Structure formats: C-alpha cells, structure tokens
C-alpha positions as CSV (number, residue, x, y, z in Angstrom):
1,Y,93.6,95.9,86.6
2,S,97.6,96.1,85.8
3,A,100.1,98.5,87.0
4,G,100.9,100.3,83.7
5,L,104.2,102.0,82.3
6,A,105.0,104.1,79.6
7,V,108.0,106.0,78.6
8,F,107.8,109.3,76.6
9,S,110.2,111.4,74.3
10,S,110.6,115.4,75.5
11,T,108.3,115.9,72.9
12,G,105.6,113.8,74.1
13,A,106.3,111.2,71.5
14,L,105.5,107.3,73.1
15,L,108.6,105.4,72.9
16,W,107.2,102.4,74.5
17,S,104.5,101.1,76.8
18,S,103.6,97.7,78.7
19,Y,101.3,96.3,81.6
20,L,103.0,94.6,84.9
21,G,101.0,92.4,86.7
22,G,99.0,88.9,87.3
23,S,95.6,87.6,87.0
24,N,94.3,89.8,89.9
25,E,94.9,93.4,90.9
26,E,97.8,95.5,91.0
27,N,98.6,99.1,91.4
28,G,101.8,101.1,90.4
29,C,102.6,103.9,92.8
30,G,106.3,104.8,92.7
31,I,109.0,105.3,89.8
32,A,112.4,105.8,89.5
33,L,115.2,105.6,87.3
34,D,119.1,104.9,87.2
35,G,121.5,106.4,84.8
36,S,120.9,104.2,82.3
37,G,117.2,104.8,82.0
38,N,116.4,101.5,83.4
39,C,112.8,102.4,85.8
40,F,112.6,100.9,89.4
41,V,108.5,100.5,89.8
42,T,107.1,99.4,93.2
43,G,103.2,99.0,94.5
44,R,100.9,96.5,95.6
45,T,99.8,93.2,94.1
46,T,97.1,91.0,95.0
47,S,98.0,88.3,92.1
48,T,99.4,85.0,93.3
49,D,100.8,84.9,89.8
50,F,102.4,88.4,89.5
51,P,105.6,88.1,87.3
52,T,108.6,87.9,90.0
53,S,111.8,87.1,88.2
54,G,115.1,87.2,89.3
55,G,114.8,89.0,92.5
56,F,114.9,88.0,96.1
57,D,111.4,86.8,96.8
58,K,109.5,85.1,94.2
59,A,106.1,83.8,96.5
60,E,103.2,86.1,96.6
61,G,101.1,85.6,99.6
62,G,98.1,84.5,98.4
63,S,96.0,84.4,101.5
64,T,92.7,86.3,102.4
65,C,92.2,89.3,104.5
66,G,90.3,92.2,105.7
67,I,87.2,92.5,108.1
68,T,85.1,89.6,105.8
69,G,88.2,87.4,105.5
70,I,87.3,87.1,101.6
71,E,89.4,90.0,99.7
72,P,92.9,88.8,98.8
73,C,96.0,90.3,100.8
74,G,98.4,92.5,99.0
75,D,102.1,92.2,98.4
76,A,104.5,95.2,97.7
77,F,106.4,94.5,94.6
78,V,109.5,96.4,93.2
79,T,110.6,95.7,89.2
80,K,113.1,96.8,87.0
81,V,112.4,97.4,83.6
82,S,115.0,98.2,80.9
83,A,115.2,101.2,79.2
84,V,113.8,99.3,76.2
85,G,111.0,97.7,78.5
86,V,112.4,94.5,79.1
87,L,111.6,92.9,82.7
88,L,114.8,92.7,84.3
89,W,113.6,91.5,87.9
90,S,111.0,91.4,90.1
91,S,110.6,90.9,93.8
92,A,107.7,90.7,96.2
93,I,107.4,91.6,99.9
94,G,104.6,90.2,102.2
95,S,103.5,86.6,102.8
96,G,100.5,85.2,105.2
97,A,97.4,87.2,106.5
98,T,99.4,90.7,106.1
99,T,98.4,93.5,103.4
100,V,101.5,94.9,102.1
101,G,101.9,97.9,99.6
102,A,104.8,100.1,98.7
103,S,104.0,103.5,97.7
104,G,107.5,104.9,97.1
105,V,111.2,104.2,95.6
106,W,114.3,105.7,94.8
107,R,118.1,104.8,94.1
108,D,120.7,106.0,96.1
109,L,124.4,106.7,95.0
110,L,125.8,103.0,95.3
111,G,122.8,102.0,93.0
112,H,120.8,100.5,95.6
113,V,116.9,100.2,95.3
114,H,115.1,101.6,98.2
115,L,111.2,101.4,98.7
116,V,109.0,102.5,101.7
117,G,105.6,101.2,102.3
118,I,102.5,100.3,104.9
119,A,101.9,96.8,106.3
120,E,99.2,95.7,107.7
121,A,97.9,92.5,109.9
122,A,95.2,91.8,112.6
123,G,94.5,95.4,112.3
124,S,97.9,97.0,113.3
125,R,99.8,98.7,110.6
126,S,103.9,99.1,110.6
127,V,106.0,101.4,107.9
128,F,108.4,99.4,106.0
129,I,111.6,100.4,104.4
130,A,113.3,98.0,102.2
131,E,116.8,97.9,100.4
132,Y,117.7,95.9,97.1
133,S,120.7,96.0,95.5
134,A,121.2,97.0,91.7
135,D,120.6,93.6,90.6
136,G,117.5,92.7,92.9
137,E,118.9,90.7,96.0
138,R,116.7,92.1,99.2
139,Q,119.7,94.0,101.6
140,R,117.6,95.1,104.3
141,L,113.8,95.3,105.7
142,V,113.4,97.4,108.6
143,I,109.7,97.7,110.2
144,H,108.2,100.2,112.5
145,P,105.3,100.2,114.2
146,L,102.6,103.0,113.9
147,T,100.6,104.5,116.5
148,S,97.8,105.7,114.4
149,P,96.3,103.9,111.3
150,A,98.2,105.0,108.3
151,S,96.9,105.1,104.7
152,S,99.4,106.6,102.5
153,L,103.3,107.3,102.6
154,T,105.5,109.7,100.2
155,S,109.1,109.3,100.6
156,V,112.2,110.9,99.4
157,C,116.0,110.4,99.6
158,D,118.7,112.8,99.6
159,D,121.2,110.0,99.7
160,I,121.8,109.9,103.5
161,H,118.6,110.1,105.0
162,F,115.0,108.8,104.4
163,Y,112.5,111.4,104.5
164,I,108.8,110.0,105.1
165,T,105.4,112.1,105.4
166,G,101.8,111.0,104.9
167,E,98.7,110.0,107.2
168,M,100.4,108.6,109.9
C-alpha cells in the first residue's frame, strides 16, 4: 500500500492525484497546506526505498520489530509536494529497531513545518515533536516518554503552543 494524495477543486473536480511510497507499506496520516498551495504530508512508512529527496534524513530504518521480530520497523515521514503534485522534499525519522509514525502536521507563521507522532522501542512508547524549515532541514526533535501505552494522537497548533490529545 502507498499513501495517496488527491487535490479537488471547490466544485469537486479532481485536479490531480498521486501515490507516495516505496515497495512496502505507507500510511498518510496528516496533511497541511501553505499559502502557495503546497502540501505537507506526514505518516508512517515501512519501505526501505521510500522516496526521501532534498530533506534532512534520507535513510530509512529497515530493521525488524514486533513480538515475532519479523515485522518491518516503521519510520515517520514528512513530505512537501507542490501545488501541482511535484515532490519537493521528503524526510524520514526513525532508525534501527524503533517503530515511528507521525499523525499530525502543521505550519507555523514562520513557515516551519511541525509534526507529532509516536515512537516505540523495546516495549516503551514516547511522543515526539519535530520541526523542519520550509526547505526540509530538521530544526528540532523533542522526545517525551509516556507513562502509559499510546496508540493514536491528534494535534493542533495556534502558532505559539502545540496541543496534543489521544490515547496516552
């Protein structure tokens, strides 16, 4: 499976659509826009050949995780796609035996892109918040351990604070 991205006019006409992914499985979980109509898509990939281009982290984890040790680990991704469907840059977060997935993305007033998600390693889970510049350079990565298992998060930003809710 690949993450799908489609853009429609205000009358419901399909303007363009595309897939984002590699040879394994991707889930698109969040989307944000900038003033030029560029899309910022985030989610999770288990592909070792996910299209990372022009971004900060171009290497995917590719290890195995899970109880049986045979499930592929996942990486979070954030991808910028132009208003006409051209891939501008894409970055991955994750490595080794860590499963990472992003569930929310937003832009601040400076044009920086923020994403939030869950990282899991050795049975413990953490919330992460990452910040990227408008051209895909990672500015910050903050990780907060959770005291209980988290399975989903939703987030919003008012350009000053991040608000996160979910099963934490």
